N, C-alpha and C positions, 0 to 999 in steps of 0.2 A: 343587312341586305348586300352590302358591297362584297363581303367575304363570300357569300353564296354565289354571287355573279362571277367573281374572279375564279372561284373553284370550278364552276361550270365551264367557263372559257378555257381554263387549264386542261380540263378533261377532254374537251373537244380538240384542243391543240395536240394532245397526246395521241388521240385516235387518228387525227389527220396525219401526224408524223409517221405513224405506223403504216397507214394506208399509202403514203407517199413512198415509203421504202419498198413495198412489194405489190402495190395495186396496179401499176402500169401495165404489166404483162397480161393480167387478167382483163383489163380494159381493152387492150389491143385485140385479144382473142374474141371478146364480145363484139367489138366493132367488125371484125372479119366475118363472124358468123352472121350478123345482121346484114351487112353489105352483100355478102354472097347470096343470102336468101332473097333479098329484094331484087338484086340483079337477075336472079333466075325466075322471077315472077312470084316469089313467096310473100307471105304476110307475117307480121310480128304480132303475136297475141300476148297480152300482159295481164297478169293476175296477182292479187294480193288482198288482204283484209285490212279494214280500218285505215290507218295512215298509209299503208302500202297500197290500198285500193285507190286512195287519192293520188299517190305517186304513179300508179299505173295509168290513171287518166291524164296526169301531167305529161308523162312520157309519150302517150299516144298523141296528145295535142302537139307536142314538139315535132314528132315524126310526120304526122299528117299535115299539119300546118306548115310551120317553119320554125327554125331555131334562131339563126342569125342571118341567113342568106336567102335570097330569092331562088327558088327552084320548084320543080314539080312536086306535088304532094306524094308522099310515100305511104305504103299500106301498113297500118297499125290499128289494133283494136284493143281497148281496155275491156276485159271480160267482167268488170264489176259495174258496168254502167246501165245495163238493160234491166230495169226493175221487174218488168213483166216476165222475162226469161228467168231471172234469179228467183223470184217468188214462186213461179210455176215449178221449177226444178226442186226448190226447197220443200215445197208442199207435197209434190208427187213422189220425190225420191229421198230427199234429205239435204241439209245444208252442205254436207261433205261432198256432194256431187255437183255443186254449181259450176265449177270450172271444168271438171272432167267431161261433163255432158256437152258443154259448149265447145271444148276442144274436139270431142268426137264428131260434133255436127259441122264445125267450121274448118278444122285443121286439115292440112294436106301435106304430102311429102314435100320436104324442103322448106316448110314454114318454121317459125321459131316460137317457142313458148318461153316467155320471160317471166319467171316465177319469183315472187317476192314474199319473204316471210322472215321477220326479224328473229324469230325463235328457230327458224329452219325446220320446224315440225308442223306447221299448220296443215291439218288433215285435208282440207279441201284443195289446198295448193299441191300437196304431195300426191293426192289421188289423181290429179290431172296428168302427172308426168308419165306413168306407164301408157296411158292412152296416146300421148304425144309420141312416145317411143315407138309404139305400134305403127303409127302413121309416118315414121321416119322423120320426125321433126327434131331440131336441135333444141337444147335446153340451156338457157342462161339463168342462173340463180343469183338472187340477192338475199343474203342471210346475215345473221350475227356471227357469233363465234364459229371458228373452224370445227369440222367434224360432225356437222349436223346432217340429218337425213337429206335435206335439200342439196347440200354441197355434194354428197355422195352420188346423187342422181343427176347432177348437172354436167354438161360438157365444160362449162366454166362457171365459177361462182365468185361473186364479189362478197367477201366476208369482212365484217367490221366487228371487232371484239368488244363492243360497248356493253355496259352493264344494263342500260335502259333502252327501250325501243326508240325513244326520241333521239338518243345519241346515234344509234345505228342508222336511223332514217335520215338524219342530217348529213352523214357521210355518204350514204347511198345517193342522196340528192346531188352531191358534188360529182359522184361517179357517173350517174346517169346523164347529167348535163354534159360532161366531157364526152360520153358515148354519143349523145345526140349531135354534138358539134362535129365529131369526127365522121360519123355516118353521113351527116349532111354534106360535109366537105367532099365525100366520095361521089356525091350526086350533083355537085355544083360545077358548072362550066367556068373555066377561067381561073 
């Protein structure tokens, strides 16, 4: 067991070292996109499946509630949380439409779609992006290895070249906590 634990820790250290080398510029761009949108009256819509759906909810909580500082609530919605909407859309249209339909209904010019897919190819996540583009929304992607469909469709994409979804999500969690901290800093007096 010890060898397995140490191997897992070493793998995460390697991914984190790679992220440390080139991730900061992408984080800065994501923070600028989110901050500009909120300052202009926009909203951040976050989507993903499975663990990424849980991350979407986590991010929305940090933005709407607070991260580290007292400040006013900021607008963010996790598109994976309304079971009535999700099951209605899945039943009437198909699971691939659950995010696209919500973006079509809720999204406005200047909003942000924060799309999360460890594979970078989740059909329901990808299908929401053209709708967001039509509405003149910005796209922040969180994906695994570089070169994915999600990366190609995003204004900025945080890539993590992990072999497994859990490794990717753990580095994504570090990235989105940094983003939440820096966005919050932009809306905190003093």
